[in-house]
C-alpha positions in Angstrom: 160.8 102.5 56.1 158.5 99.8 57.4 156.5 100.4 60.6 157.2 98.3 63.6 154.4 96.4 65.4 154.4 99.1 68.0 154.2 101.8 65.4 151.3 100.2 63.7 149.3 99.9 66.9 150.2 103.5 67.9 148.7 104.8 64.7 145.7 102.5 64.7 144.8 103.4 68.3 144.3 107.0 67.2 141.4 106.1 64.8 140.0 102.8 66.1 138.7 101.4 69.5 140.0 98.2 70.9 137.8 95.2 70.0 135.6 93.4 72.6 136.7 89.7 72.2 133.3 88.5 73.6 131.2 90.2 70.9 130.3 87.9 68.0 131.1 89.0 64.5 128.6 89.1 61.6 128.8 86.0 59.4 129.5 87.2 55.8 126.8 89.8 56.0 124.2 87.2 57.0 120.9 88.8 58.0 122.1 92.4 57.5 122.2 94.9 54.7 123.8 97.6 56.7 126.2 99.6 54.5 126.9 102.6 56.8 129.1 100.8 59.3 131.4 99.4 56.7 131.7 102.7 54.9 132.5 104.7 58.0 135.1 102.1 58.9 136.8 102.3 55.5 136.7 106.1 55.6 138.7 105.9 58.9 141.3 103.6 57.4 141.8 105.0 53.9 144.0 108.0 54.6 146.6 105.7 56.3 146.2 103.0 53.6 145.4 100.5 56.3 142.7 98.4 54.5 144.7 97.8 51.3 148.2 98.5 52.4 150.0 97.0 49.4 148.1 99.3 47.0 149.8 102.5 45.8 149.2 105.6 48.0 147.3 107.4 45.3 144.7 104.7 45.2 144.1 104.5 49.0 147.0 102.2 50.0 150.4 102.8 51.5 152.8 101.0 49.2 153.6 98.5 51.9 155.5 95.3 51.5 153.8 91.9 52.0 155.5 91.5 55.4 154.3 94.9 56.6 150.8 94.2 55.2 150.6 90.9 57.1 151.5 92.7 60.4 148.9 95.3 59.7 146.3 92.6 59.1 147.1 90.9 62.4 147.0 94.3 64.3 143.6 95.2 62.8 142.2 92.0 64.4 142.6 93.7 67.8 140.4 96.7 67.0 136.7 97.3 66.4 135.8 96.4 62.8 132.7 96.4 60.7 130.8 94.0 58.5 132.7 94.5 55.2 130.8 91.8 53.3 129.2 94.5 51.0 132.6 95.8 50.1 134.4 92.5 49.7 134.1 92.2 45.9 135.6 95.6 45.4 138.4 95.3 47.9 139.5 91.7 47.4 138.6 91.0 43.7 138.0 94.1 41.6 140.9 96.1 43.1 143.6 93.5 42.4 142.3 92.9 38.9 142.3 96.6 38.1 145.8 96.9 39.3 146.8 94.0 37.0 144.6 94.7 33.9 143.2 98.2 34.2 144.5 101.3 32.4 145.9 104.2 34.3 142.6 106.0 33.8 140.6 103.1 35.1 142.7 102.8 38.2 142.4 106.5 39.0 138.7 106.4 38.3 137.7 103.4 40.5 140.4 102.3 43.0 140.2 105.1 45.6 136.4 104.9 45.7 136.8 101.2 46.4 139.3 101.8 49.2 137.2 104.4 51.0 133.9 102.5 50.5 132.1 105.2 48.5 131.4 102.8 45.7 130.3 99.2 46.0 131.0 96.5 43.3 129.4 93.2 42.3 130.7 90.4 40.1 128.4 89.4 37.2 129.6 86.0 36.0 127.1 83.1 36.4 124.0 82.8 34.3 120.8 80.6 34.4 122.2 78.3 31.7 125.9 78.6 32.7 126.7 77.9 36.3 129.6 75.7 36.9 130.4 75.8 33.2 131.1 79.5 33.4 132.7 79.7 29.9 129.3 78.8 28.4 127.8 82.2 29.2 125.4 83.7 26.6 125.3 87.4 27.5 126.3 89.2 24.3 128.3 92.4 23.8 127.9 93.8 20.3 130.2 96.7 19.2 128.7 99.9 17.8 131.4 102.4 17.1 133.1 103.3 20.4 130.3 101.7 22.4 129.2 98.1 23.2 125.6 97.1 23.6 125.1 94.4 26.2 122.1 92.1 26.4 121.6 89.0 28.7 120.9 87.8 32.2 123.1 87.0 35.2 122.3 84.9 38.2 123.6 84.5 41.8 125.1 88.0 41.7 126.0 88.9 45.3 125.5 92.6 46.4 123.7 93.4 43.1 120.9 95.3 44.8 123.2 98.0 46.2 126.2 98.0 43.9 127.2 101.0 41.9 129.4 99.1 39.4 129.4 95.5 38.1 132.2 93.5 36.6 130.5 91.8 33.7 131.7 88.9 31.6 130.2 88.9 28.1 130.6 87.2 24.8 132.1 89.4 22.1 132.8 86.8 19.4 130.5 83.8 19.3 132.5 82.3 16.4 135.4 81.6 18.7 135.6 78.6 21.1 133.7 79.4 24.3 136.8 80.3 26.4 138.3 82.6 23.7 135.4 84.8 22.6 134.8 86.6 25.9 135.6 90.1 27.2 135.2 91.8 30.5 133.2 95.0 31.0 132.3 97.4 33.8 128.5 98.1 33.9 126.9 101.1 35.7 124.3 99.2 37.8 122.2 102.4 37.9 121.7 102.3 34.1 118.0 102.2 33.1 118.6 99.0 31.1 119.7 97.1 34.3 117.0 95.3 36.3 118.0 93.7 39.6 115.7 91.1 41.2 116.8 90.0 44.8 116.7 86.3 45.6 115.8 85.5 49.2 117.8 82.7 50.8 116.9 80.3 53.6 118.8 82.4 56.2 116.9 85.6 55.3 119.7 87.1 53.1 118.8 89.0 50.0 122.4 89.4 48.8 122.0 87.1 45.8 120.1 88.5 42.8 119.2 87.8 39.2 120.1 90.7 36.9 118.6 91.4 33.5 120.6 93.5 31.0 118.5 95.0 28.2 120.5 96.8 25.6 122.9 98.6 28.0 125.3 100.8 26.2 128.9 100.9 27.5 131.8 103.0 26.3 134.8 101.0 25.2 136.8 102.7 27.9 134.9 100.5 30.3 136.4 97.3 28.8 138.9 95.7 31.1 141.9 94.1 29.4 142.2 93.4 25.7 139.4 92.3 23.5 139.0 88.5 23.9 140.9 88.4 27.2 137.8 88.1 29.3 138.4 84.5 30.3 141.9 85.3 31.6 140.6 88.3 33.6 137.7 86.1 35.0 140.0 83.3 36.0 142.3 85.7 37.9 139.3 87.3 39.6 138.0 83.9 40.7 141.4 83.0 42.0 141.4 86.2 44.2 137.9 85.2 45.3 139.0 81.8 46.5 141.9 83.3 48.4 139.6 85.9 50.1 137.0 83.2 50.9 139.7 81.1 52.5 140.6 83.9 55.0 140.6 83.5 58.7 137.0 84.7 59.4 135.5 82.5 56.7 137.2 79.5 58.1 135.7 79.9 61.5 138.2 81.9 63.6 136.8 85.0 65.2 140.0 86.0 67.1 143.6 86.6 66.3 146.2 83.8 66.1 147.3 84.6 69.7 143.9 83.7 71.3 141.7 80.7 71.8 138.8 81.1 69.3 135.6 82.5 70.7 133.5 79.5 69.6 135.7 77.1 71.6 135.6 79.2 74.8 131.8 79.5 74.4 131.5 75.7 74.2 133.6 75.3 77.3 131.6 77.9 79.3 128.4 76.1 78.4 129.8 72.8 79.6 129.6 71.2 76.2 133.2 70.0 76.3 132.4 67.8 79.3 130.8 65.4 76.9 133.7 63.3 75.4 132.1 63.0 72.0 131.6 66.8 71.6 135.0 67.4 73.1 136.6 65.2 70.5 134.7 66.9 67.7 135.6 70.4 69.0 139.3 69.7 69.4 139.6 68.0 66.0 137.9 71.1 64.5 140.2 73.4 66.4 143.3 71.7 65.0 141.8 71.6 61.5 140.8 75.3 61.7 144.3 76.2 62.8 145.8 74.4 59.7 143.2 76.2 57.6 144.2 79.6 58.9 147.9 78.9 58.4 147.3 77.8 54.8 145.2 80.9 54.2 147.9 83.1 55.5 150.4 81.5 53.2 148.1 81.9 50.2 147.3 85.5 51.0 150.8 86.3 49.7 149.8 84.9 46.3 147.1 87.5 45.9 149.7 90.2 45.2 151.2 88.3 42.3 150.2 88.8 38.6 148.1 85.6 38.7 147.2 83.9 42.0 147.9 80.2 42.1 145.4 77.3 42.2 146.4 76.9 45.9 143.5 79.1 46.7 141.1 76.3 45.8 142.7 74.1 48.5 142.4 76.9 51.0 138.7 77.5 50.1 137.9 73.8 50.5 139.5 73.7 53.9 137.8 76.9 55.0 134.4 75.6 53.9 134.9 72.4 55.8 135.9 74.2 58.9 133.0 76.7 58.7 130.4 74.0 58.2 131.8 71.8 60.9 131.7 74.6 63.4 128.1 75.5 62.5 126.9 71.9 62.8 128.8 71.4 66.1 127.2 74.5 67.6 123.8 73.3 66.6 124.3 69.7 67.8 125.4 70.7 71.3 122.2 72.7 71.8 120.2 69.5 71.6 116.4 70.0 71.2 116.8 73.7 71.9 118.8 73.9 68.6 115.5 73.8 66.8 114.7 77.3 68.0 115.6 80.4 65.9 117.3 82.1 68.8 119.6 79.2 69.7 123.3 79.8 69.5 124.7 79.7 66.0 121.4 79.4 64.2 122.3 81.9 61.6 125.6 80.2 60.9 123.8 76.9 60.6 121.4 78.2 57.9 124.3 79.9 56.1 126.6 76.9 56.2 125.3 75.0 53.1 125.8 78.0 50.9 129.6 78.0 51.6 130.0 75.0 49.3 128.6 77.1 46.5 130.0 80.6 47.0 133.0 81.4 44.9 132.7 78.2 42.9 131.3 74.9 44.1 133.3 72.3 46.1 133.1 70.0 43.0 134.7 72.7 40.8 137.5 73.3 43.4 138.3 69.6 43.6 138.6 69.5 39.8 141.0 72.4 39.9 143.1 70.7 42.6 143.1 67.5 40.6 143.9 69.0 37.2 146.3 71.8 38.1 148.0 70.7 41.3 147.9 66.9 41.2 148.4 66.6 37.5 145.5 64.1 37.1 143.8 63.6 33.7 141.1 66.3 33.1 137.5 65.4 32.5 136.6 65.0 28.7 135.5 68.3 27.1 134.1 67.6 23.7 133.1 71.2 23.0 136.3 73.0 24.2 137.7 73.7 20.7 134.3 74.1 18.9 132.9 77.6 18.1 130.4 78.7 20.7 127.9 79.4 17.9 127.8 75.7 17.0 126.3 74.9 20.3 124.3 78.0 20.9 120.6 77.1 20.7 119.8 80.7 19.5 
């Protein structure tokens, strides 16, 4: 029997404090590597299955319907939360993929630890020579009995410095076309053959990293999906990522749907809305942000399906636009004071450009929308059906 809204709040109030609407939220982990707050928060929620309500109970969920899960999400907005950026890959990407592609043993081994925050995951896809052309990766996995030996390098891996596990896309058959010779593996990030080098960003973050994989041995039981299905698993994982990046907080709303967003009330209190130009920009952004949140809410339902739709690309594009517009507006209204590090919204301003890169560039998202949603002719791909080895310089 589904809980009513009253029942949800009654149970959440026993484990969480009410949220202070005037306290600003952390922007996607920006400027912080604090893991303890998020872990303590997840530990409070796991027994009731509140963080991942649609997951089965034995994996840290509560077997909820999509409708009940939506009501729980709205209710959680009203209580004190934590910066869950370090845990986002596990909760929003790896978990759904393991539910779809993992074996019973893999689900039992990893899902509960994701839900309670005891193990953090990263996603090891992009490479120095394969960014937007993800299928062109060169990391190799060579079979040796019941093991695989992985060698290669990954780039722009978020959370790599403190992750326990990494979902790693590797090439298992270089004689197949580049999209068909790939498989997905789980790597123990504490293996002696894994070297993680943090990359510092302009906003001070060190969440991105380059990872060197030198002859890491992995049991075949750490392979996700069938041999050669790596591209399918990766595409589903990326679709979940775009849906998660298109969520309400990413799009610029720091309050529930029932309230005026905090950034707008802050501008009003500072007198910025007295200027007709800034007022026009702010209200246009408010309307656009509302549309973005509604679209995100609709697409969240897709994440529970076997394969999330390409609608997530549209949602991410909208959310990126809203986030960047808010960051630049907050900086502009500060005038000359906006050049100072302690000016309102400075961290968001420095973080904003990266939003067009995270989870796939804006250009890639527009191609997906054009190809898969609008039915426009795809760009020419002369190497699509050629064996990867024919183009591999090695």
